N, C-alpha and C positions, 0 to 999 in steps of 0.2 A: 485571391488565395492562390499562393503557387502551388503547383502539381505535387500531389502528396508523393512521399516515398513508400515505395514497396518494402515491406518487411522483408522480404526473401532477399532484397537487395543486401541486407546487411552481412549476408554470406560472401559479399565479393570485395569486403574491406581486407587489406592486407593485413596479416600476423606481423608484429614487430615490437620494439623495446615499449611501445607504450602499455603494452597488456602484460601485468606482472605474472608469473606462474607457468607462462606458456612455454612449450619446448624451444630452446634456443635455435636446434636445427630445422624449425618451422619457419624461421626467418624467411620472407618473401612468398610464402604459401598464402592464398586467401583463406579467410576463417572457413568457408564452406569446404575446401579443398582438405583443410585439416580435420574438419569433423568427418570427411568421407574417409579418412584414413582409420577411423575408429580406433584411435590410439588407447592403450591402457593409463589411468591416471598413475599409477605406482611405476609401470615398467616401460613409459612411452617419452620419457625425456621431460616430463613436467618437473619444474623446480618448485622448492617449498619458500614459504608459504604458499598455499594454493586453496582457494575455497571452491569446493563442489556443491553442486546442486543436485539431490536425488531426482532423476527422471521420474521413478515410479510414484515416489512421495507427491512430486508436483501435480501429476495427473491425478491422483487419488484426492488430492486438496480440492482440485478444479471440478472434479465430478461431485464431490460430496456437498461444496457450496451450493452448486448448480441444482442439486436435486432438494436440497433444504430451502431453498428460495422457493422452488415451485410448489413444494408442498405446504408452504406456508402463504403462498398467494404475495411473494414479494418480489417486485422488480429489485435490481441489482446493478450498483454503479460502484465497484470495488474502487477503492482509494489507489490511485495509481503512484502515490509519492513513496508508496513501499518498495516498489521494485524501480520504477522509472523505465522499464523494460517494454518496448512495443511490441517484441516477440510476445512477452506473456499478457500484455494487453490483448492480442490478436487471440491468443488462447482462453482467455477470460471472455472475450465476445463469442467466440465459436461455441464457448460453454453458457450461452444465454444471457450475458451481461447486457444490459439495457444501454449502458454507456459507462464511461471512466471518471472518476471524481479526481479533481485537481484540488491543491490549497494555493497555487500562486501563479501569476501570469506566464513564467519561465515554463511550466510543467504544462501549462495548457498551449503554448506556442510547439511544445514537442509533440504532444498528443495529436495536434492539427497537422504537424509535418509528416504525421504518418498516417492521416486520414482518419483520425477519430471523427466520428460523425455526431455524438453525444457527449458533452462536457457538463459536469456539475461541478462548479468552482464552490468548496465549502468555505468561503471567506467573503468580506464584504470587497468590492473591487474599486477602488478609488484612485488608482494610478492613471493619471491622465494618457501617457504613452500607451499602455495598456490596452485603454479603454479605445483609442484610435484601432490599434490594431484588431481589436475585437469588432469593432464597427465593419471595420474593412472585411474580415473575415464572414461576418453575417450578411452583409450587402453582396459578397462574392458568391455566397453559396447558400440559395434559398432552403437546402435540405439540413443544413448545420444547426442542430438544437443546443442552445446554451443556456445555463441556469445558475446564478449565483445567490448568495447571501446578500441581504440589507439588515443593520441591526441598529442604524441611527438616521436621525433627519438630515445631519450634516451629510452623512456619506451618500444620501441619496440627492443632494443638491450637488455635492461634486460629481458623481456620477451623470447626472442630467446636463451639467455645464460642459463636461469634456464629451460627452455624446453630441450635444447640439454644436458644439465646435467642431467636430470632426465631422458632420453632415449624416449622420447615420439615418439610414432610411428604415431599418428594422428596429422595434424597441427589444431592449433587452429583458429576458426574462429574470425574474427574481424571486426570492423568497424571503420572510420575514424570519430572523433567526432569534429563537427564545432562547435565551441564556439558561443556563442549567441551575443559576442560584447565586447568591452574593457570594463574592469572592471565587466565582467559577472563571471560565475564559471568556470568550466574545459573546455576544447575542444581547438584545435587549431583556432588561431584567423583569419587568412586570408586563402583565397583559395591557395597561395602559400605554406603556411605552411600545409595546408592539403595535398599537392601535395608532399611535402619532406616527409611526414609520409607514404603516400603510396608507395613512393619509397623504403624507408627503410623496410617495410612490403614485398615488391617484393624481396627483398634481404634476408630473412629470412625464409630457408626451413620450421621452425616450425609453420610458421603463414598463414594463407590464408585470403585475402581481400575478403569480400563479400557485403560490403554496405557503407554507410553513416548513421550518427545518430547525435542526438543532443537533447536538451531541451529547449524548446521554453520558458518556463516559468522563464527564466533568462534573456530575453531580456531587456535591460535597458529601463526604462519608458515604459514598455509595454501597447500597447493598440493594437486593431485588425489590423490597417496598419502596425506597427513596427513587429509584430508578423509574418503577413503573407509575408511581405518582407524578414524576415530572413527564414522563410520554402521555400519560392522560391529559395533563395540562396542553401539551403540543397539540393533541387532537382537539381538546376543546377550543383552542385557539382557532383550529382550523375550521370548526365547526362555525364558531361566532364570526370568524369574517366572510364565512359563505352564506350564512343569515343574514349580514349587513350588505350582501351584494358586492363584495369585495373582489370577487373573481370574475365580474361580468365581462371582462376584457377576453375571456377564453373563447376560443371559436368551438363549433359543432365538432363532436369527437375529441377536443382537447382533454387532458385531465388535470385534476386538482393536484399538486406534487405535497406528499407530507414524507420528510425525509430524516432519519437519523439512522444510527446503528454503526457503533465501530465493533472490535474485534473481540470486546468483552463481554456485552451485553445484549448481543442479537437475538436471544432467546426472550429476553423481556420485550425487544422491540417487537419480535413475531405474536407474543401474547396479547399486546396492547394493541396492535394494528389489526388485529384479526377482529377485535371491536369497534372499528370507526365506523360510525353511522352512515346512514345513507346521505349524500349530499348532493347539491344540483348538478353535479358532474361526476364522473367515474374518479376514482383515486389512484394517483400513481404512489403506491407503497413502497418507498425507494430506500433500502438498506445500501449502506457504503462501508462495508468491513473490507479491509485491504490486507492486513497481514497473515490471512488464511492460506494464500498461495504457497508461502515456504513455510508458515508456522514457525515454531523454535524451540528450544531444548531449555527454555527459563521462564521469560515473564508470561508467555501467551500459554506455554504449557499449563501455568498455575490457574490462568484467568480464563481460559476458552469455555465459552458455554457448555461446550459439550460434554465437561466434566459434571455439569447439573443436568444434562438430559442425555446419558451414555446410549440410550435407546436410538439416539438420531445419527449415531455413527461417532468416528473420531478422528481429527486430523492428524497428519503424521509430520514431525519433523523433517525438514528437506535439506537444510543446510549443514555441513560437516567441513570445518577448517582444518586442514593438515599442516603442521609443522614439524620441523625436525629436531632432534636434541641435539644441540652444538656445543653444550657445556653440563659437564656432570661434576663440579668442583669438590663436591662432598657426598656423601652416603644419605643426606637428607636434603639434597637439595638440586635440581636441574634446571637448564635453561634452554627455551626453544625459540627458534627463529622467527616467529610471528610477534606483532605487537598491536599498541593501538592504531597502526595505520592499515591494520588487516583484520582486527575482530571489534565486534561491538562490544562496548563497555560499559555503556551509560546506565544499563539497568542491572546487568549482573555480569559476573567474569565468566569467560569460557567454561565449558564443563570437559574436562578429559575423560573420554569414553571408550577408545580403543587405542591399543599400541600396534604398529605394524613394524616386525623386526627390520633390521637393518642389515643382518645377516642373512636371513633365509626368506623372508616375506610373509612369515607367519604372522597372524592376527590373534591377538589375547585381549581380555579385559584390561581396562587401565585402572588396575585394583591398587589402592593405596598411593594414587597419584593425584595431587589436588593443585589446581591452578590458584595461586594466592595474589597474583597482582600482573599489571601489565607495563611495561615501558614501551617507548615509541616503536622499537623493534624487537623486544624481548618479550617471551611469557616467562614468568616465575612461577616454579613449580616445587611443591614439598612432595617428598617421597618418604612413605612409612617404613620401618625398617623392614627388609625382604623385598620391599617393590622392586621388581624388574624393570630396569631402564637404563640404556646406555647411549651414549653418543652415537649418532646414524640413525636411530629409531625414530620413526615417524609416529606421531601422537595425533589422533583424530579427534577434533573437539567440537562438542554442541554448542550453540550460540545462543544469545539471548537477544530480543528485539530485532525483528527483520530489517526495520527501516533504517538502522544503523549498520545493517551488516552488508546489505545489497548497496550501499553508497560509497563503499571503500573499494569496489571491485569494478571496473568497466567491461569487463570479458569474463564470464564465469562459466566454466565447464558442467556440462548437463551430463549426469554420470547415471550409468545403470550399476545395479546391485553388485555385478562382477567387476567393477571399475572400467568399464567400456564407456569412453568419453563419445556420445553421440551427436551434440552439439555443442553451441555457447551461447549464451545470454547476454546480449550487449544492454548497457546501462546508460542513461544520459541525463547525469545529476549536474 
């Protein structure tokens, strides 16, 4: 394993043309030096479009999920594919996260490059080159903890073959993935399928079965009852495996892993996992929600479990994309200089929220202003009769789906409520 990068060293990266939205006159400064100037997002030379991340909302969301997990006895491995930001990973770990979840080998390599010591890979890993890399990481660092899915006998065979070829000295810890139902995404479909996968793991010296997992967000026609029913199946699968002695390779003090939990049903996960029966070893009840760190103004605003349990708190949307009116060709239409390259659009279009006057900097609600479409570099806007909007105004938009918002920006200003830029969040997609 190569020496891990220090997250703080990201501040030494030079500011240049690679990073959109940053002040042209900051060229040649380091990211840390620019942050130290505490420029204002609106008067400090930033160009549009520019994506801003609310410093206060990020901190609120980090603290809320930390307290939620503690209250419900859950360990937490937030899905890092949402942000792919080592700085945010560090903050999540500071707020009590057990580790960070990944989906593909590249993400795990980024995590290791920044010293993440526990990785849960929520996929079956059958890439021989990636498994060679993993074997090297595990062999070089006895403190590195890694867990991934298995959901097929063939997958187990491929993993075992690659790890034996790599000369792996430490077994890879795996959890059998229970699929969420017919027509859902990955995962063994039946309990018999799960047992067959577990049998294959038992025959592979390069693998060690440590638990079960899955993703309840893929339950067909998901509602509270269906999701809880599937989660109870997951818990029962763990209990059946334990009764059959399938977790016998666990050492003293190690825990059986039972993991689920996206960003839409973690309340159901907390409810069902609270009833996990006593097993032969303690249980690591591992939640993996990731979108919470920034939340959003669309998809997750509607789906968040905190809508169902408001007494537990509320997440705050942290993203705002600022774009400028560059054309006002008619009374009912305007165009902004942001588009598909800048804004998430796979689930919902951006939502116009506020207008900042290009004349005097005053801010007003975006009344009568509606985003109707996106081109590559333009936002299509419909304006109602009497709506105040002119060329040069800045429009602040809320976004839907954090995972496809972060990935369009390599360096994102972290902004306080008064517009002061205090830091920059680096992403690695």
